[in-house]
C-alpha positions, -999 to 999 in steps of 0.1 A, spaced: -358 -324 79 -395 -334 75 -413 -335 42 -434 -305 52 -403 -286 61 -388 -293 27 -420 -281 10 -421 -250 31 -385 -241 25 -388 -247 -12 -420 -225 -13 -401 -197 6 -372 -199 -18 -394 -198 -49 -415 -169 -38 -389 -141 -40 -401 -105 -44 -409 -95 -80 -378 -74 -83 -353 -102 -80 -368 -131 -100 -359 -143 -135 -381 -147 -165 -393 -182 -175 -384 -180 -211 -367 -214 -218 -384 -245 -230 -369 -280 -224 -353 -276 -259 -336 -244 -249 -324 -259 -216 -310 -289 -235 -293 -268 -261 -276 -246 -234 -265 -277 -216 -252 -292 -248 -234 -260 -257 -217 -258 -222 -205 -294 -223 -199 -290 -261 -183 -320 -279 -161 -297 -299 -148 -277 -270 -145 -308 -248 -127 -330 -273 -106 -305 -291 -94 -290 -258 -81 -324 -246 -71 -344 -277 -37 -328 -279 -27 -333 -242 -42 -368 -241 -21 -379 -270 11 -363 -257 8 -375 -221 -7 -410 -227 6 -418 -262 -28 -433 -271 -54 -458 -259 -72 -430 -240 -106 -439 -257 -114 -464 -228 -107 -437 -202 -130 -413 -221 -158 -439 -221 -154 -448 -184 -155 -411 -175 -187 -406 -194 -205 -435 -177 -194 -423 -142 -204 -387 -150 -239 -400 -160 -242 -413 -125 -233 -378 -111 -258 -363 -136 -285 -386 -122 -281 -372 -87 -282 -337 -101 -314 -346 -120 -330 -360 -89 -322 -329 -69 -334 -306 -98 -367 -325 -100 -374 -313 -64 -355 -280 -61 -357 -262 -95 -342 -228 -86 -314 -205 -99 -280 -215 -85 -285 -252 -88 -260 -271 -67 -253 -240 -45 -290 -238 -35 -292 -275 -29 -262 -274 -5 -278 -245 13 -312 -260 16 -301 -295 25 -268 -289 43 -275 -255 59 -263 -219 54 -226 -227 61 -225 -255 36 -242 -232 10 -215 -206 16 -187 -231 9 -205 -245 -21 -212 -211 -36 -176 -199 -33 -162 -231 -49 -189 -231 -76 -184 -195 -86 -146 -197 -85 -145 -229 -106 -170 -218 -132 -152 -185 -137 -120 -204 -142 -139 -226 -166 -150 -195 -185 -115 -181 -185 -103 -215 -200 -130 -214 -226 -121 -178 -236 -84 -186 -237 -89 -216 -260 -118 -201 -279 -97 -171 -287 -73 -194 -306 -101 -205 -329 -113 -169 -333 -78 -159 -343 -75 -190 -366 -107 -181 -384 -95 -146 -391 -61 -157 -401 -44 -140 -371 -32 -169 -350 -1 -159 -330 10 -181 -301 25 -152 -281 9 -146 -246 -2 -111 -255 -20 -122 -286 -37 -151 -268 -50 -127 -241 -62 -102 -267 -82 -127 -287 -95 -143 -255 -107 -108 -244 -125 -103 -278 -141 -137 -273 -153 -127 -238 -167 -94 -250 -187 -112 -277 -201 -137 -251 -210 -108 -228 -228 -90 -257 -248 -121 -265 -259 -124 -229 -270 -87 -227 -289 -89 -259 -325 -100 -262 -330 -135 -251 -340 -146 -286 -305 -135 -299 -289 -157 -272 -312 -187 -281 -304 -183 -318 -266 -184 -312 -269 -214 -289 -290 -232 -315 -264 -223 -342 -237 -238 -319 -256 -270 -316 -262 -272 -354 -226 -264 -361 -215 -292 -339 -239 -317 -353 -236 -308 -390 -200 -298 -390 -181 -317 -363 -202 -348 -363 -207 -347 -401 -170 -345 -407 -164 -374 -382 -190 -394 -402 -170 -388 -434 -137 -397 -418 -152 -428 -402 -169 -443 -433 -146 -431 -461 -111 -424 -447 -108 -449 -418 -74 -468 -420 -73 -489 -388 -94 -515 -370 -111 -508 -337 -82 -523 -318 -64 -491 -325 -86 -473 -300 -69 -492 -272 -33 -491 -285 -2 -471 -276 -11 -465 -240 20 -455 -221 41 -444 -251 37 -407 -242 53 -387 -214 37 -407 -186 62 -432 -171 40 -463 -170 8 -476 -185 -10 -473 -151 2 -437 -148 -9 -430 -184 -44 -445 -177 -49 -424 -145 -38 -393 -164 -61 -401 -192 -90 -403 -167 -80 -370 -152 -78 -353 -186 -110 -368 -198 -128 -352 -169 -128 -318 -188 -149 -333 -216 -180 -340 -195 -184 -310 -172 -211 -283 -176 -243 -305 -177 -252 -288 -144 -258 -256 -163 -293 -269 -170 -300 -269 -132 -286 -234 -126 -311 -219 -151 -340 -240 -138 -358 -208 -126 -359 -197 -162 -373 -230 -176 -409 -239 -181 -421 -269 -159 -386 -272 -144 -393 -301 -121 -400 -323 -152 -380 -306 -179 -347 -298 -162 -339 -335 -153 -346 -344 -189 -324 -316 -202 -295 -328 -179 -297 -364 -192 -302 -354 -229 -274 -329 -229 -247 -352 -213 -259 -383 -232 -259 -365 -266 -225 -348 -259 -210 -381 -247 -221 -400 -278 -207 -373 -301 -174 -371 -282 -169 -408 -283 -177 -411 -320 -156 -381 -330 -126 -393 -310 -129 -428 -325 -131 -413 -360 -100 -393 -355 -80 -421 -339 -90 -447 -366 -84 -423 -395 -50 -408 -388 -16 -424 -383 -6 -424 -346 27 -406 -354 8 -379 -373 -17 -375 -345 11 -372 -319 29 -346 -340 -2 -325 -346 -10 -327 -309 20 -306 -301 6 -276 -320 -20 -250 -310 -46 -265 -334 -41 -303 -335 -73 -310 -355 -76 -288 -386 -44 -298 -404 -53 -335 -399 -88 -330 -414 -75 -309 -442 -50 -337 -451 -79 -360 -457 -106 -338 -471 -85 -311 -488 -73 -276 -478 -107 -261 -488 -122 -275 -456 -99 -255 -433 -118 -222 -433 -153 -236 -429 -142 -261 -403 -125 -233 -382 -157 -213 -386 -177 -242 -373 -154 -247 -343 -154 -209 -336 -193 -209 -335 -193 -239 -312 -168 -222 -288 -188 -189 -288 -220 -209 -280 -201 -226 -252 -186 -194 -239 -220 -175 -240 -236 -204 -222 -209 -205 -195 -215 -167 -189 -252 -173 -184 -245 -204 -163 -221 -187 -140 -240 -154 -137 -270 -173 -124 -250 -188 -96 -237 -152 -88 -273 -139 -89 -286 -167 -66 -258 -161 -41 -264 -124 -40 -301 -129 -36 -293 -150 -5 -270 -123 9 -237 -142 3 -226 -116 -23 -232 -79 -27 -269 -72 -31 -264 -52 -63 -256 -84 -81 -291 -97 -74 -307 -68 -93 -325 -75 -125 -335 -53 -154 -371 -46 -165 -370 -77 -187 -358 -98 -157 -321 -101 -168 -294 -102 -141 -272 -77 -159 -250 -68 -130 -242 -105 -123 -233 -109 -160 -210 -79 -160 -194 -92 -127 -188 -127 -142 -172 -114 -174 -150 -89 -155 -136 -115 -131 -130 -139 -160 -113 -111 -179 -90 -105 -150 -82 -142 -149 -75 -140 -186 -46 -117 -179 -28 -146 -163 -24 -159 -199 6 -136 -202 24 -162 -181 21 -198 -193 25 -213 -158 -2 -191 -143 -27 -198 -171 -21 -235 -167 -30 -231 -130 -63 -215 -140 -71 -242 -165 -63 -270 -140 -85 -254 -113 -114 -250 -138 -117 -288 -140 -106 -296 -104 -129 -270 -88 -159 -284 -106 -151 -319 -95 -149 -306 -60 -184 -293 -65 -196 -326 -79 -181 -343 -48 -197 -318 -24 -231 -320 -41 -232 -358 -43 -218 -359 -7 -244 -336 7 -271 -355 -12 -258 -389 2 -255 -376 38 -289 -359 39 -305 -389 22 -291 -413 48 -300 -390 78 -335 -384 65 -330 -346 60 -337 -351 23 -366 -373 10 -360 -378 -27 -395 -394 -31 -409 -358 -30 -393 -350 -63 -407 -357 -98 -378 -381 -106 -383 -412 -84 -355 -438 -84 -365 -457 -53 -337 -479 -38 -315 -473 -69 -312 -437 -59 -290 -445 -29 -268 -469 -49 -263 -443 -77 -257 -415 -52 -230 -436 -34 -213 -445 -66 -215 -409 -79 -199 -396 -47 -171 -422 -47 -163 -414 -84 -164 -376 -78 -140 -379 -49 -117 -402 -67 -116 -380 -99 -110 -349 -78 -80 -365 -62 -69 -379 -95 -71 -345 -113 -54 -327 -84 -25 -352 -82 8 -335 -91 21 -348 -124 52 -332 -139 49 -353 -170 14 -339 -177 24 -303 -172 61 -296 -178 93 -313 -168 105 -281 -153 72 -269 -138 76 -252 -104 62 -270 -74 33 -245 -70 21 -253 -105 21 -290 -98 1 -285 -66 -21 -258 -82 -55 -274 -74 -49 -282 -37 -33 -248 -32 -60 -227 -49 -89 -248 -35 -73 -247 0 -68 -210 -2 -104 -204 -12 -118 -226 15 -94 -210 41 -105 -175 32 -142 -186 32 -137 -201 67 -122 -168 80 -151 -148 65 -177 -172 81 -159 -169 115 -158 -131 113 -195 -130 104 -203 -152 134 -182 -130 158 -200 -99 145 -234 -114 151 -225 -124 187 
């Protein structure tokens, strides 16, 4: 594809009719805070700390650090693409523009499915903290689904409210994380730390994983959840001022800031609490609050659960916005019902928001069955890494074949761009396979085969159905 063709295609995509465009109401700060809220140190770390400790036994800090470094390479490719193609839908649009209509259809289906699964996971786990704050925590499936549904409805209301209400909640989420979560980690680290830094790399292989190697690979797979969502900045590029310059910055700032907080918070927890106590707490629905209360006092439990609840709500509301913009973009291109591309008078894609929350709510019903909800949670991570692999793969292929000229973007990496793109693709493919690999010791000793193979089965089914749809569309056109 020539440089002029790329410019013409981009111009065509940006000049949609006035009835289906979004309002540019986000500064780089708002883009950053939304990206920060989606990746969310609290949501990322507190969702994985329990399973990490149970499966690996300990020593998973190194895997967390490696995962962050490699995800920064993936984020660099996203930033490079966003600096040239800043439009709603992000990676879906890039796959369509660089790889063609068919590639875009596959990318869109994977993207929407995985982000909705991610939203369902966030609602399911966020509902726990909502119930904890109100003193109504009950581990039964029906209770988890109920509080998850309440969580989703609040997130939907925040997205349908005036944009300033949404921005305020997201800002509160960031402040809650920085002041509360990070602040508590600082107290633990400087005043309650009991162990030396060598403790961060101890106890690997003492969990349910059979060997140290198996434990480390599982730790990498589990750590993947902590660093997804930075691409939310790119899906809302159409609503960001000066997106070619600001969105790449927001992507880097969001992932870097979250990564720093996650690494520090995890180290504070590991160095403060006895390994046996951490392992015991990890087997409960809330593995963090009792530990912190044991050091700071019971008085901290309520405000701490409130901080975490706000962080989860900010994350959930951001994921609704993030996913609905992918739905909106696909509908605008004719790959989903046209009604989902309609916007209100104030340029809000209300139908896409309602559609996103409805599908996530239906997925939440699977929480009545532990095995089924585990499948949704697994696919939420695996599906997004499939999207990372596809995006970096399309970027690498079109870069090598000359169909994409990165020099036309605002972010210019020169020869380093190819090296980073190759490494990001190799990592994304490896991590996708690693996450999808069946591990009974990471799920349940008695888990059925379909649960162990959940990611390949769900991803294969989605791709298979998409292929049938594409073939039917081609036959109809002929």
